[in-house]
CHARMM internal coordinates of N, CA and C (Angstrom, degrees):
IC EDIT
DIST 1 N 1 CA 1.4525
DIST 1 CA 1 C 1.4793
ANGL 1 N 1 CA 1 C 109.31
DIST 1 C 2 N 1.3348
ANGL 1 CA 1 C 2 N 119.69
DIHE 1 N 1 CA 1 C 2 N 131.09
DIST 2 N 2 CA 1.4406
ANGL 1 C 2 N 2 CA 122.90
DIHE 1 CA 1 C 2 N 2 CA 178.73
DIST 2 CA 2 C 1.5252
ANGL 2 N 2 CA 2 C 109.71
DIHE 1 C 2 N 2 CA 2 C -87.99
DIST 2 C 3 N 1.3375
ANGL 2 CA 2 C 3 N 115.67
DIHE 2 N 2 CA 2 C 3 N 166.18
DIST 3 N 3 CA 1.4641
ANGL 2 C 3 N 3 CA 119.72
DIHE 2 CA 2 C 3 N 3 CA 179.99
DIST 3 CA 3 C 1.5158
ANGL 3 N 3 CA 3 C 112.78
DIHE 2 C 3 N 3 CA 3 C -59.38
DIST 3 C 4 N 1.3109
ANGL 3 CA 3 C 4 N 119.93
DIHE 3 N 3 CA 3 C 4 N -34.48
DIST 4 N 4 CA 1.4911
ANGL 3 C 4 N 4 CA 120.69
DIHE 3 CA 3 C 4 N 4 CA -179.81
DIST 4 CA 4 C 1.4962
ANGL 4 N 4 CA 4 C 112.00
DIHE 3 C 4 N 4 CA 4 C -74.21
DIST 4 C 5 N 1.3472
ANGL 4 CA 4 C 5 N 118.70
DIHE 4 N 4 CA 4 C 5 N -6.69
DIST 5 N 5 CA 1.4641
ANGL 4 C 5 N 5 CA 120.58
DIHE 4 CA 4 C 5 N 5 CA 179.23
DIST 5 CA 5 C 1.5575
ANGL 5 N 5 CA 5 C 109.74
DIHE 4 C 5 N 5 CA 5 C -101.65
DIST 5 C 6 N 1.2983
ANGL 5 CA 5 C 6 N 117.85
DIHE 5 N 5 CA 5 C 6 N -7.89
DIST 6 N 6 CA 1.4739
ANGL 5 C 6 N 6 CA 120.78
DIHE 5 CA 5 C 6 N 6 CA -177.46
DIST 6 CA 6 C 1.5457
ANGL 6 N 6 CA 6 C 107.33
DIHE 5 C 6 N 6 CA 6 C -78.88
DIST 6 C 7 N 1.3329
ANGL 6 CA 6 C 7 N 116.09
DIHE 6 N 6 CA 6 C 7 N 122.64
DIST 7 N 7 CA 1.4671
ANGL 6 C 7 N 7 CA 123.27
DIHE 6 CA 6 C 7 N 7 CA -179.91
DIST 7 CA 7 C 1.5025
ANGL 7 N 7 CA 7 C 108.70
DIHE 6 C 7 N 7 CA 7 C -128.13
DIST 7 C 8 N 1.2814
ANGL 7 CA 7 C 8 N 119.06
DIHE 7 N 7 CA 7 C 8 N 103.83
DIST 8 N 8 CA 1.4548
ANGL 7 C 8 N 8 CA 119.59
DIHE 7 CA 7 C 8 N 8 CA 177.14
DIST 8 CA 8 C 1.5030
ANGL 8 N 8 CA 8 C 111.22
DIHE 7 C 8 N 8 CA 8 C -61.35
DIST 8 C 9 N 1.3062
ANGL 8 CA 8 C 9 N 118.59
DIHE 8 N 8 CA 8 C 9 N 149.02
DIST 9 N 9 CA 1.4132
ANGL 8 C 9 N 9 CA 123.86
DIHE 8 CA 8 C 9 N 9 CA 176.82
DIST 9 CA 9 C 1.5137
ANGL 9 N 9 CA 9 C 108.26
DIHE 8 C 9 N 9 CA 9 C -110.39
DIST 9 C 10 N 1.3458
ANGL 9 CA 9 C 10 N 116.46
DIHE 9 N 9 CA 9 C 10 N 117.76
DIST 10 N 10 CA 1.4555
ANGL 9 C 10 N 10 CA 121.39
DIHE 9 CA 9 C 10 N 10 CA -173.89
DIST 10 CA 10 C 1.5184
ANGL 10 N 10 CA 10 C 106.78
DIHE 9 C 10 N 10 CA 10 C -119.97
DIST 10 C 11 N 1.3221
ANGL 10 CA 10 C 11 N 116.75
DIHE 10 N 10 CA 10 C 11 N 129.29
DIST 11 N 11 CA 1.4452
ANGL 10 C 11 N 11 CA 120.96
DIHE 10 CA 10 C 11 N 11 CA 174.25
DIST 11 CA 11 C 1.5250
ANGL 11 N 11 CA 11 C 110.48
DIHE 10 C 11 N 11 CA 11 C -104.32
DIST 11 C 12 N 1.3162
ANGL 11 CA 11 C 12 N 117.18
DIHE 11 N 11 CA 11 C 12 N 145.12
DIST 12 N 12 CA 1.4719
ANGL 11 C 12 N 12 CA 120.96
DIHE 11 CA 11 C 12 N 12 CA -179.26
DIST 12 CA 12 C 1.5268
ANGL 12 N 12 CA 12 C 108.62
DIHE 11 C 12 N 12 CA 12 C -126.73
DIST 12 C 13 N 1.3058
ANGL 12 CA 12 C 13 N 115.31
DIHE 12 N 12 CA 12 C 13 N 131.93
DIST 13 N 13 CA 1.4551
ANGL 12 C 13 N 13 CA 120.96
DIHE 12 CA 12 C 13 N 13 CA 177.23
DIST 13 CA 13 C 1.5289
ANGL 13 N 13 CA 13 C 109.99
DIHE 12 C 13 N 13 CA 13 C -116.05
DIST 13 C 14 N 1.3135
ANGL 13 CA 13 C 14 N 116.82
DIHE 13 N 13 CA 13 C 14 N 142.55
DIST 14 N 14 CA 1.4587
ANGL 13 C 14 N 14 CA 121.80
DIHE 13 CA 13 C 14 N 14 CA -179.42
DIST 14 CA 14 C 1.4984
ANGL 14 N 14 CA 14 C 108.69
DIHE 13 C 14 N 14 CA 14 C -125.29
DIST 14 C 15 N 1.3445
ANGL 14 CA 14 C 15 N 118.23
DIHE 14 N 14 CA 14 C 15 N 132.35
DIST 15 N 15 CA 1.4500
ANGL 14 C 15 N 15 CA 123.11
DIHE 14 CA 14 C 15 N 15 CA 177.93
DIST 15 CA 15 C 1.5350
ANGL 15 N 15 CA 15 C 106.53
DIHE 14 C 15 N 15 CA 15 C -117.46
DIST 15 C 16 N 1.3243
ANGL 15 CA 15 C 16 N 116.76
DIHE 15 N 15 CA 15 C 16 N 122.66
DIST 16 N 16 CA 1.4611
ANGL 15 C 16 N 16 CA 123.93
DIHE 15 CA 15 C 16 N 16 CA 176.85
DIST 16 CA 16 C 1.5229
ANGL 16 N 16 CA 16 C 108.28
DIHE 15 C 16 N 16 CA 16 C -100.21
DIST 16 C 17 N 1.3203
ANGL 16 CA 16 C 17 N 116.92
DIHE 16 N 16 CA 16 C 17 N 123.85
DIST 17 N 17 CA 1.4694
ANGL 16 C 17 N 17 CA 121.38
DIHE 16 CA 16 C 17 N 17 CA 178.64
DIST 17 CA 17 C 1.5271
ANGL 17 N 17 CA 17 C 109.24
DIHE 16 C 17 N 17 CA 17 C -118.26
DIST 17 C 18 N 1.2782
ANGL 17 CA 17 C 18 N 116.07
DIHE 17 N 17 CA 17 C 18 N 141.08
DIST 18 N 18 CA 1.4462
ANGL 17 C 18 N 18 CA 123.81
DIHE 17 CA 17 C 18 N 18 CA 168.83
DIST 18 CA 18 C 1.5355
ANGL 18 N 18 CA 18 C 108.29
DIHE 17 C 18 N 18 CA 18 C -135.34
DIST 18 C 19 N 1.3010
ANGL 18 CA 18 C 19 N 113.56
DIHE 18 N 18 CA 18 C 19 N 103.34
DIST 19 N 19 CA 1.4739
ANGL 18 C 19 N 19 CA 117.61
DIHE 18 CA 18 C 19 N 19 CA -173.26
DIST 19 CA 19 C 1.5180
ANGL 19 N 19 CA 19 C 109.17
DIHE 18 C 19 N 19 CA 19 C 63.90
DIST 19 C 20 N 1.3470
ANGL 19 CA 19 C 20 N 117.23
DIHE 19 N 19 CA 19 C 20 N -123.90
DIST 20 N 20 CA 1.4543
ANGL 19 C 20 N 20 CA 120.56
DIHE 19 CA 19 C 20 N 20 CA 178.08
DIST 20 CA 20 C 1.5407
ANGL 20 N 20 CA 20 C 110.26
DIHE 19 C 20 N 20 CA 20 C -98.46
DIST 20 C 21 N 1.3287
ANGL 20 CA 20 C 21 N 117.21
DIHE 20 N 20 CA 20 C 21 N 12.20
DIST 21 N 21 CA 1.4773
ANGL 20 C 21 N 21 CA 120.73
DIHE 20 CA 20 C 21 N 21 CA -177.25
DIST 21 CA 21 C 1.5532
ANGL 21 N 21 CA 21 C 108.85
DIHE 20 C 21 N 21 CA 21 C -98.95
DIST 21 C 22 N 1.3043
ANGL 21 CA 21 C 22 N 114.07
DIHE 21 N 21 CA 21 C 22 N 144.58
DIST 22 N 22 CA 1.5032
ANGL 21 C 22 N 22 CA 121.92
DIHE 21 CA 21 C 22 N 22 CA 178.07
DIST 22 CA 22 C 1.5163
ANGL 22 N 22 CA 22 C 108.02
DIHE 21 C 22 N 22 CA 22 C -121.64
DIST 22 C 23 N 1.3637
ANGL 22 CA 22 C 23 N 115.64
DIHE 22 N 22 CA 22 C 23 N 131.46
DIST 23 N 23 CA 1.4664
ANGL 22 C 23 N 23 CA 121.09
DIHE 22 CA 22 C 23 N 23 CA 176.06
DIST 23 CA 23 C 1.5127
ANGL 23 N 23 CA 23 C 110.65
DIHE 22 C 23 N 23 CA 23 C -79.65
DIST 23 C 24 N 1.3006
ANGL 23 CA 23 C 24 N 116.93
DIHE 23 N 23 CA 23 C 24 N 128.51
DIST 24 N 24 CA 1.4561
ANGL 23 C 24 N 24 CA 125.07
DIHE 23 CA 23 C 24 N 24 CA 173.13
DIST 24 CA 24 C 1.4939
ANGL 24 N 24 CA 24 C 111.36
DIHE 23 C 24 N 24 CA 24 C -129.18
DIST 24 C 25 N 1.3090
ANGL 24 CA 24 C 25 N 117.75
DIHE 24 N 24 CA 24 C 25 N 152.47
DIST 25 N 25 CA 1.4539
ANGL 24 C 25 N 25 CA 120.22
DIHE 24 CA 24 C 25 N 25 CA 178.05
DIST 25 CA 25 C 1.5708
ANGL 25 N 25 CA 25 C 108.88
DIHE 24 C 25 N 25 CA 25 C -126.84
DIST 25 C 26 N 1.2915
ANGL 25 CA 25 C 26 N 115.31
DIHE 25 N 25 CA 25 C 26 N 146.10
DIST 26 N 26 CA 1.4714
ANGL 25 C 26 N 26 CA 119.98
DIHE 25 CA 25 C 26 N 26 CA 179.50
DIST 26 CA 26 C 1.5184
ANGL 26 N 26 CA 26 C 108.49
DIHE 25 C 26 N 26 CA 26 C -82.70
DIST 26 C 27 N 1.3314
ANGL 26 CA 26 C 27 N 116.35
DIHE 26 N 26 CA 26 C 27 N 129.98
DIST 27 N 27 CA 1.4591
ANGL 26 C 27 N 27 CA 120.74
DIHE 26 CA 26 C 27 N 27 CA -177.80
DIST 27 CA 27 C 1.5548
ANGL 27 N 27 CA 27 C 110.48
DIHE 26 C 27 N 27 CA 27 C -80.57
DIST 27 C 28 N 1.3260
ANGL 27 CA 27 C 28 N 114.97
DIHE 27 N 27 CA 27 C 28 N 140.14
DIST 28 N 28 CA 1.4913
ANGL 27 C 28 N 28 CA 120.85
DIHE 27 CA 27 C 28 N 28 CA 177.73
DIST 28 CA 28 C 1.5000
ANGL 28 N 28 CA 28 C 109.14
DIHE 27 C 28 N 28 CA 28 C -131.82
DIST 28 C 29 N 1.3184
ANGL 28 CA 28 C 29 N 115.14
DIHE 28 N 28 CA 28 C 29 N 138.93
DIST 29 N 29 CA 1.4635
ANGL 28 C 29 N 29 CA 121.48
DIHE 28 CA 28 C 29 N 29 CA 171.49
DIST 29 CA 29 C 1.5038
ANGL 29 N 29 CA 29 C 116.43
DIHE 28 C 29 N 29 CA 29 C 62.19
DIST 29 C 30 N 1.2875
ANGL 29 CA 29 C 30 N 117.27
DIHE 29 N 29 CA 29 C 30 N 29.36
DIST 30 N 30 CA 1.4557
ANGL 29 C 30 N 30 CA 121.24
DIHE 29 CA 29 C 30 N 30 CA 179.38
DIST 30 CA 30 C 1.5149
ANGL 30 N 30 CA 30 C 110.00
DIHE 29 C 30 N 30 CA 30 C -150.94
DIST 30 C 31 N 1.2832
ANGL 30 CA 30 C 31 N 116.21
DIHE 30 N 30 CA 30 C 31 N 178.76
DIST 31 N 31 CA 1.4773
ANGL 30 C 31 N 31 CA 120.64
DIHE 30 CA 30 C 31 N 31 CA 179.61
DIST 31 CA 31 C 1.5337
ANGL 31 N 31 CA 31 C 107.44
DIHE 30 C 31 N 31 CA 31 C -56.29
DIST 31 C 32 N 1.2814
ANGL 31 CA 31 C 32 N 118.40
DIHE 31 N 31 CA 31 C 32 N 132.13
DIST 32 N 32 CA 1.4451
ANGL 31 C 32 N 32 CA 121.72
DIHE 31 CA 31 C 32 N 32 CA -177.65
DIST 32 CA 32 C 1.5084
ANGL 32 N 32 CA 32 C 113.01
DIHE 31 C 32 N 32 CA 32 C 82.17
DIST 32 C 33 N 1.3295
ANGL 32 CA 32 C 33 N 119.37
DIHE 32 N 32 CA 32 C 33 N 24.52
DIST 33 N 33 CA 1.4207
ANGL 32 C 33 N 33 CA 123.35
DIHE 32 CA 32 C 33 N 33 CA -179.19
DIST 33 CA 33 C 1.5554
ANGL 33 N 33 CA 33 C 112.13
DIHE 32 C 33 N 33 CA 33 C -53.22
DIST 33 C 34 N 1.3203
ANGL 33 CA 33 C 34 N 114.46
DIHE 33 N 33 CA 33 C 34 N 137.94
DIST 34 N 34 CA 1.4737
ANGL 33 C 34 N 34 CA 121.80
DIHE 33 CA 33 C 34 N 34 CA -179.19
DIST 34 CA 34 C 1.5445
ANGL 34 N 34 CA 34 C 113.11
DIHE 33 C 34 N 34 CA 34 C 70.11
DIST 34 C 35 N 1.2779
ANGL 34 CA 34 C 35 N 118.63
DIHE 34 N 34 CA 34 C 35 N 18.26
DIST 35 N 35 CA 1.4521
ANGL 34 C 35 N 35 CA 124.06
DIHE 34 CA 34 C 35 N 35 CA 169.02
DIST 35 CA 35 C 1.5071
ANGL 35 N 35 CA 35 C 110.59
DIHE 34 C 35 N 35 CA 35 C -106.02
DIST 35 C 36 N 1.3237
ANGL 35 CA 35 C 36 N 115.94
DIHE 35 N 35 CA 35 C 36 N 164.50
DIST 36 N 36 CA 1.4443
ANGL 35 C 36 N 36 CA 121.44
DIHE 35 CA 35 C 36 N 36 CA 179.62
DIST 36 CA 36 C 1.5202
ANGL 36 N 36 CA 36 C 110.15
DIHE 35 C 36 N 36 CA 36 C -101.15
DIST 36 C 37 N 1.3468
ANGL 36 CA 36 C 37 N 117.46
DIHE 36 N 36 CA 36 C 37 N 140.01
DIST 37 N 37 CA 1.4743
ANGL 36 C 37 N 37 CA 120.93
DIHE 36 CA 36 C 37 N 37 CA -177.61
DIST 37 CA 37 C 1.5135
ANGL 37 N 37 CA 37 C 108.78
DIHE 36 C 37 N 37 CA 37 C -150.02
DIST 37 C 38 N 1.3556
ANGL 37 CA 37 C 38 N 114.21
DIHE 37 N 37 CA 37 C 38 N 160.44
DIST 38 N 38 CA 1.4899
ANGL 37 C 38 N 38 CA 119.63
DIHE 37 CA 37 C 38 N 38 CA 169.21
DIST 38 CA 38 C 1.5118
ANGL 38 N 38 CA 38 C 107.93
DIHE 37 C 38 N 38 CA 38 C -78.89
DIST 38 C 39 N 1.3091
ANGL 38 CA 38 C 39 N 115.60
DIHE 38 N 38 CA 38 C 39 N 166.43
DIST 39 N 39 CA 1.4800
ANGL 38 C 39 N 39 CA 119.84
DIHE 38 CA 38 C 39 N 39 CA 178.74
DIST 39 CA 39 C 1.5175
ANGL 39 N 39 CA 39 C 109.41
DIHE 38 C 39 N 39 CA 39 C -67.66
DIST 39 C 40 N 1.2937
ANGL 39 CA 39 C 40 N 116.37
DIHE 39 N 39 CA 39 C 40 N 150.32
DIST 40 N 40 CA 1.4371
ANGL 39 C 40 N 40 CA 120.71
DIHE 39 CA 39 C 40 N 40 CA 179.14
DIST 40 CA 40 C 1.4738
ANGL 40 N 40 CA 40 C 114.15
DIHE 39 C 40 N 40 CA 40 C 171.80
DIST 40 C 41 N 1.3064
ANGL 40 CA 40 C 41 N 118.31
DIHE 40 N 40 CA 40 C 41 N 169.38
DIST 41 N 41 CA 1.4483
ANGL 40 C 41 N 41 CA 121.33
DIHE 40 CA 40 C 41 N 41 CA 179.41
DIST 41 CA 41 C 1.5133
ANGL 41 N 41 CA 41 C 110.88
DIHE 40 C 41 N 41 CA 41 C 179.44
DIST 41 C 42 N 1.3356
ANGL 41 CA 41 C 42 N 116.95
DIHE 41 N 41 CA 41 C 42 N -160.79
DIST 42 N 42 CA 1.4533
ANGL 41 C 42 N 42 CA 122.17
DIHE 41 CA 41 C 42 N 42 CA -178.38
DIST 42 CA 42 C 1.4887
ANGL 42 N 42 CA 42 C 112.00
DIHE 41 C 42 N 42 CA 42 C -102.85
DIST 42 C 43 N 1.2891
ANGL 42 CA 42 C 43 N 117.96
DIHE 42 N 42 CA 42 C 43 N 143.02
DIST 43 N 43 CA 1.4285
ANGL 42 C 43 N 43 CA 126.35
DIHE 42 CA 42 C 43 N 43 CA 177.11
DIST 43 CA 43 C 1.5078
ANGL 43 N 43 CA 43 C 109.02
DIHE 42 C 43 N 43 CA 43 C -73.79
DIST 43 C 44 N 1.3657
ANGL 43 CA 43 C 44 N 115.54
DIHE 43 N 43 CA 43 C 44 N 128.60
DIST 44 N 44 CA 1.4383
ANGL 43 C 44 N 44 CA 120.67
DIHE 43 CA 43 C 44 N 44 CA 178.95
DIST 44 CA 44 C 1.5460
ANGL 44 N 44 CA 44 C 110.03
DIHE 43 C 44 N 44 CA 44 C -87.08
DIST 44 C 45 N 1.2967
ANGL 44 CA 44 C 45 N 119.08
DIHE 44 N 44 CA 44 C 45 N 151.64
DIST 45 N 45 CA 1.4674
ANGL 44 C 45 N 45 CA 121.95
DIHE 44 CA 44 C 45 N 45 CA -177.84
DIST 45 CA 45 C 1.5317
ANGL 45 N 45 CA 45 C 109.20
DIHE 44 C 45 N 45 CA 45 C -56.29
DIST 45 C 46 N 1.3165
ANGL 45 CA 45 C 46 N 118.91
DIHE 45 N 45 CA 45 C 46 N 134.01
DIST 46 N 46 CA 1.4468
ANGL 45 C 46 N 46 CA 123.64
DIHE 45 CA 45 C 46 N 46 CA 178.15
DIST 46 CA 46 C 1.4834
ANGL 46 N 46 CA 46 C 114.18
DIHE 45 C 46 N 46 CA 46 C 81.99
DIST 46 C 47 N 1.3500
ANGL 46 CA 46 C 47 N 119.26
DIHE 46 N 46 CA 46 C 47 N -1.44
DIST 47 N 47 CA 1.4595
ANGL 46 C 47 N 47 CA 124.14
DIHE 46 CA 46 C 47 N 47 CA -175.94
DIST 47 CA 47 C 1.5591
ANGL 47 N 47 CA 47 C 107.26
DIHE 46 C 47 N 47 CA 47 C -96.45
DIST 47 C 48 N 1.3568
ANGL 47 CA 47 C 48 N 115.39
DIHE 47 N 47 CA 47 C 48 N 141.21
DIST 48 N 48 CA 1.4721
ANGL 47 C 48 N 48 CA 118.00
DIHE 47 CA 47 C 48 N 48 CA 174.78
DIST 48 CA 48 C 1.5273
ANGL 48 N 48 CA 48 C 108.26
DIHE 47 C 48 N 48 CA 48 C -82.95
DIST 48 C 49 N 1.3469
ANGL 48 CA 48 C 49 N 115.38
DIHE 48 N 48 CA 48 C 49 N 166.82
DIST 49 N 49 CA 1.4680
ANGL 48 C 49 N 49 CA 119.59
DIHE 48 CA 48 C 49 N 49 CA 178.01
DIST 49 CA 49 C 1.4882
ANGL 49 N 49 CA 49 C 109.43
DIHE 48 C 49 N 49 CA 49 C -63.14
DIST 49 C 50 N 1.3244
ANGL 49 CA 49 C 50 N 119.90
DIHE 49 N 49 CA 49 C 50 N -39.83
DIST 50 N 50 CA 1.4642
ANGL 49 C 50 N 50 CA 123.12
DIHE 49 CA 49 C 50 N 50 CA 179.79
DIST 50 CA 50 C 1.5607
ANGL 50 N 50 CA 50 C 109.78
DIHE 49 C 50 N 50 CA 50 C -63.11
DIST 50 C 51 N 1.3343
ANGL 50 CA 50 C 51 N 117.20
DIHE 50 N 50 CA 50 C 51 N -43.95
DIST 51 N 51 CA 1.4581
ANGL 50 C 51 N 51 CA 118.91
DIHE 50 CA 50 C 51 N 51 CA 178.71
DIST 51 CA 51 C 1.5215
ANGL 51 N 51 CA 51 C 112.66
DIHE 50 C 51 N 51 CA 51 C -61.98
DIST 51 C 52 N 1.3513
ANGL 51 CA 51 C 52 N 115.03
DIHE 51 N 51 CA 51 C 52 N -41.66
DIST 52 N 52 CA 1.4691
ANGL 51 C 52 N 52 CA 120.48
DIHE 51 CA 51 C 52 N 52 CA 176.94
DIST 52 CA 52 C 1.5191
ANGL 52 N 52 CA 52 C 111.14
DIHE 51 C 52 N 52 CA 52 C -60.51
DIST 52 C 53 N 1.3428
ANGL 52 CA 52 C 53 N 116.29
DIHE 52 N 52 CA 52 C 53 N -46.09
DIST 53 N 53 CA 1.4568
ANGL 52 C 53 N 53 CA 120.03
DIHE 52 CA 52 C 53 N 53 CA -177.61
DIST 53 CA 53 C 1.5506
ANGL 53 N 53 CA 53 C 111.04
DIHE 52 C 53 N 53 CA 53 C -63.45
DIST 53 C 54 N 1.3184
ANGL 53 CA 53 C 54 N 117.10
DIHE 53 N 53 CA 53 C 54 N -38.65
DIST 54 N 54 CA 1.4626
ANGL 53 C 54 N 54 CA 120.88
DIHE 53 CA 53 C 54 N 54 CA 175.53
DIST 54 CA 54 C 1.5419
ANGL 54 N 54 CA 54 C 111.91
DIHE 53 C 54 N 54 CA 54 C -63.27
DIST 54 C 55 N 1.3079
ANGL 54 CA 54 C 55 N 115.66
DIHE 54 N 54 CA 54 C 55 N -43.97
DIST 55 N 55 CA 1.4863
ANGL 54 C 55 N 55 CA 120.70
DIHE 54 CA 54 C 55 N 55 CA -178.24
DIST 55 CA 55 C 1.5108
ANGL 55 N 55 CA 55 C 109.82
DIHE 54 C 55 N 55 CA 55 C -64.87
DIST 55 C 56 N 1.2987
ANGL 55 CA 55 C 56 N 116.45
DIHE 55 N 55 CA 55 C 56 N -42.20
DIST 56 N 56 CA 1.4632
ANGL 55 C 56 N 56 CA 120.17
DIHE 55 CA 55 C 56 N 56 CA -176.45
DIST 56 CA 56 C 1.5353
ANGL 56 N 56 CA 56 C 109.68
DIHE 55 C 56 N 56 CA 56 C -72.05
END
COOR INIT
IC SEED 1 N 1 CA 1 C
IC BUILD
């Protein structure tokens, strides 16, 4: 694999808090279906961590 083929994989997680409450979403149609999780996903090439967090 050459250097121009190396693509790091970065995951981003987002936790929304309101007082003592935490926002969770139920997962559908993916790994962990019917479980509860915080928002998150994978960073796209050229995207900042903040942009990824907003998109997710």
